C-alpha positions in Angstrom: -2.3 -65.7 -148.5 0.2 -67.9 -147.4 -0.4 -72.1 -148.0 0.6 -72.0 -144.6 -1.9 -69.8 -142.9 -5.0 -71.1 -145.7 -4.1 -74.5 -143.9 -4.6 -73.1 -140.1 -7.6 -71.3 -140.7 -9.4 -74.8 -141.9 -8.0 -76.8 -139.7 -9.5 -74.4 -137.1 -13.2 -74.4 -138.6 -13.2 -78.2 -139.2 -12.2 -78.0 -135.1 -15.6 -75.9 -135.1 -17.6 -78.3 -137.4 -16.9 -81.5 -135.1 -19.2 -81.0 -132.5 -21.9 -79.4 -134.0 -21.8 -82.7 -136.5 -22.0 -84.6 -132.8 -24.8 -83.2 -131.6 -26.5 -83.7 -135.1 -25.7 -87.6 -135.0 -26.7 -88.0 -131.6 -29.6 -85.9 -132.0 -30.3 -88.8 -135.3 -29.4 -91.4 -133.4 -32.6 -90.4 -130.8 -35.0 -90.4 -134.0 -33.7 -93.7 -135.0 -35.4 -95.5 -132.3 -33.3 -95.3 -129.4 -34.9 -93.0 -126.0 -32.0 -91.1 -123.6 -33.2 -91.9 -119.8 -34.5 -88.5 -118.3 -32.4 -88.0 -115.2 -33.6 -88.6 -111.7 -36.0 -86.0 -110.2 -36.2 -85.5 -106.6 -39.0 -87.2 -106.3 -38.3 -91.1 -107.9 -35.0 -91.9 -106.4 -32.4 -92.3 -108.7 -30.7 -96.0 -107.4 -34.5 -98.2 -107.2 -33.0 -100.9 -104.8 -31.8 -98.6 -102.3 -35.7 -97.0 -101.9 -37.8 -98.7 -98.9 -39.2 -101.9 -99.4 -41.9 -102.2 -97.4 -42.4 -105.9 -95.5 -44.4 -108.4 -95.5 -48.7 -108.0 -94.7 -50.7 -111.2 -93.7 -53.1 -112.2 -95.5 -57.6 -111.7 -94.9 -59.5 -114.1 -94.3 -60.2 -116.2 -98.1 -59.4 -113.4 -99.4 -62.8 -111.4 -100.5 -63.3 -115.0 -103.4 -65.9 -117.0 -100.8 -67.9 -116.2 -97.5 -66.5 -118.2 -94.4 -69.7 -120.0 -95.1 -69.5 -121.9 -97.7 -70.1 -125.4 -98.0 -67.0 -126.7 -99.4 -68.0 -129.9 -102.4 -66.7 -133.1 -103.8 -64.4 -131.9 -106.9 -64.4 -128.0 -106.0 -60.8 -126.7 -106.6 -59.2 -124.6 -103.7 -56.1 -123.3 -103.1 -54.7 -123.7 -99.5 -51.8 -121.4 -99.1 -50.3 -120.9 -95.0 -49.1 -117.2 -95.1 -45.2 -117.1 -95.4 -44.6 -120.8 -96.6 -44.8 -121.1 -100.1 -43.5 -124.0 -100.7 -46.8 -125.6 -98.6 -49.1 -124.0 -100.9 -51.4 -126.3 -102.6 -54.0 -125.9 -105.1 -55.6 -129.3 -106.0 -59.7 -130.3 -106.8 -61.3 -132.5 -103.8 -61.8 -135.9 -104.0 -65.3 -138.0 -104.7 -65.0 -138.4 -101.0 -64.1 -134.6 -100.4 -60.5 -134.9 -99.6 -57.2 -132.9 -100.1 -53.5 -134.3 -100.0 -51.7 -131.8 -98.2 -48.0 -131.4 -97.5 -46.1 -133.0 -94.5 -50.1 -133.6 -92.7 -51.3 -135.9 -95.7 -54.9 -136.2 -96.4 -56.9 -134.0 -95.0 -61.1 -134.6 -95.1 -62.8 -131.6 -95.4 -65.2 -132.1 -97.4 -68.9 -130.7 -95.7 -67.7 -127.8 -94.1 -67.3 -124.6 -94.3 -64.2 -123.0 -95.5 -63.7 -122.0 -92.2 -64.2 -125.1 -89.6 -61.6 -126.6 -92.9 -59.2 -123.4 -91.9 -59.7 -124.6 -89.0 -58.5 -128.4 -89.0 -55.5 -127.1 -91.4 -54.1 -124.6 -89.2 -53.7 -127.7 -85.8 -52.5 -129.9 -88.3 -49.5 -127.7 -89.0 -49.5 -126.2 -85.3 -46.7 -127.7 -82.8 -45.2 -130.9 -85.0 -43.8 -128.4 -87.9 -45.4 -124.4 -87.7 -45.4 -122.5 -84.1 -48.4 -119.8 -85.5 -50.0 -120.2 -89.4 -51.7 -118.7 -91.0 -54.3 -120.8 -92.9 -56.2 -119.8 -96.5 -58.7 -121.7 -98.1 -59.8 -119.9 -101.3 -62.4 -121.6 -103.3 -60.9 -121.6 -107.6 -63.7 -123.1 -109.3 -67.2 -124.8 -107.3 -68.8 -128.0 -108.7 -71.8 -126.9 -110.2 -74.8 -128.2 -108.3 -79.3 -128.5 -109.9 -82.5 -129.6 -108.4 -84.6 -130.0 -111.3 -88.4 -128.8 -111.9 -91.3 -131.8 -113.6 -94.4 -130.7 -114.4 -96.8 -127.4 -114.2 -94.3 -125.0 -114.8 -93.0 -122.3 -117.7 -89.7 -123.6 -118.1 -89.1 -127.2 -116.8 -85.9 -128.1 -116.3 -82.3 -127.6 -114.1 -82.4 -125.0 -112.3 -78.5 -123.9 -110.4 -78.0 -123.9 -106.5 -76.6 -120.7 -105.9 -72.3 -122.2 -104.9 -72.6 -119.9 -101.1 -76.2 -120.5 -100.2 -78.7 -122.9 -99.7 -81.7 -122.6 -102.6 -86.0 -122.8 -101.6 -88.7 -124.0 -103.2 -89.2 -120.9 -103.7 -87.2 -119.5 -105.5 -86.6 -123.0 -108.0 -90.2 -122.7 -108.9 -89.6 -118.3 -109.4 -86.6 -119.5 -110.9 -88.5 -122.3 -113.4 -91.4 -119.0 -114.4 -93.8 -119.7 -112.2 -96.3 -122.2 -111.5 -98.9 -122.6 -114.6 -102.4 -121.7 -114.1 -103.6 -125.8 -114.5 -100.7 -126.6 -111.5 -101.7 -128.4 -108.9 -100.1 -125.8 -106.0 -101.4 -127.9 -102.7 -99.7 -131.0 -103.5 -95.9 -130.1 -105.2 -93.7 -133.3 -104.5 -90.2 -133.3 -103.9 -88.0 -136.1 -104.9 -84.6 -136.2 -102.9 -82.1 -139.1 -102.7 -80.9 -139.2 -98.8 -76.9 -140.1 -98.8 -77.6 -143.4 -98.0 -79.0 -144.4 -100.7 -83.0 -144.3 -99.7 -85.3 -142.6 -101.7 -87.8 -139.8 -99.7 -90.7 -138.1 -100.8 -92.2 -134.5 -99.6 -95.6 -133.3 -100.0 -95.4 -129.7 -99.9 -99.0 -127.8 -100.0 -97.2 -124.7 -102.1 -99.9 -121.8 -101.5 -99.1 -122.2 -97.8 -95.8 -121.5 -98.1 -96.9 -118.8 -100.3 -100.4 -117.4 -97.8 -98.9 -118.7 -94.1 -96.6 -116.7 -92.3 -96.0 -119.6 -89.8 -94.9 -122.1 -92.8 -92.0 -122.2 -93.7 -91.1 -122.7 -97.1 -88.3 -126.3 -98.0 -84.4 -125.8 -98.5 -84.0 -127.9 -101.9 -80.4 -130.0 -101.8 -78.5 -131.2 -105.1 -80.2 -133.7 -106.6 -84.1 -133.4 -105.6 -86.7 -133.0 -108.0 -89.0 -131.0 -108.0 -93.0 -132.5 -109.0 -95.8 -130.5 -109.7 -98.6 -132.2 -111.2 -101.3 -130.8 -113.0 -104.9 -129.9 -111.6 -108.3 -132.3 -111.5 -110.5 -129.8 -112.9 
């Protein structure tokens, strides 16, 4: 075989071998960690930017965080949202006097109001001068803890938390304190309460009547109440 023919055969073999090397190199690159993108399927659009986008949805009131009848307390942490107005969103703690500062409208006294009433008040404040039809949502992010205190002839005297979204009854408070002891004076339970004007009020309750008579209503306790269960005289 002539040298020229040998060179031609050698070049032909190299040309046939090159694609194989390229395929192997590509497989090696994949094994090194790089991932090739799969071809777009029929159920997945090739260009995500052209896929349809749903429009904004109106928020549901309080987003299920609290009931609308929850009474806002000083020091609660709240979030105020105005639908489609992100610049008006506020997260803030209510001040000691129950006010919160909101963009454009300033200080709003919402402490002591239900969530629903506070939303209506803020809505009316934004409506007209600032927005045409505002949709205001108030979320409670952190509750202010409220307690009553049970003393005397109960099995576990001490503080009892008040549920954030409802009132606490005297019966519930005594049950949370482990119930009355054998020496408890059921007919003369005292509730000591400091009213908003600073005056101390003492309420005397016959707990036996509450338990046994359907005509006697249970007592609703307030934040800071002290329930005193005396020892009965033998």
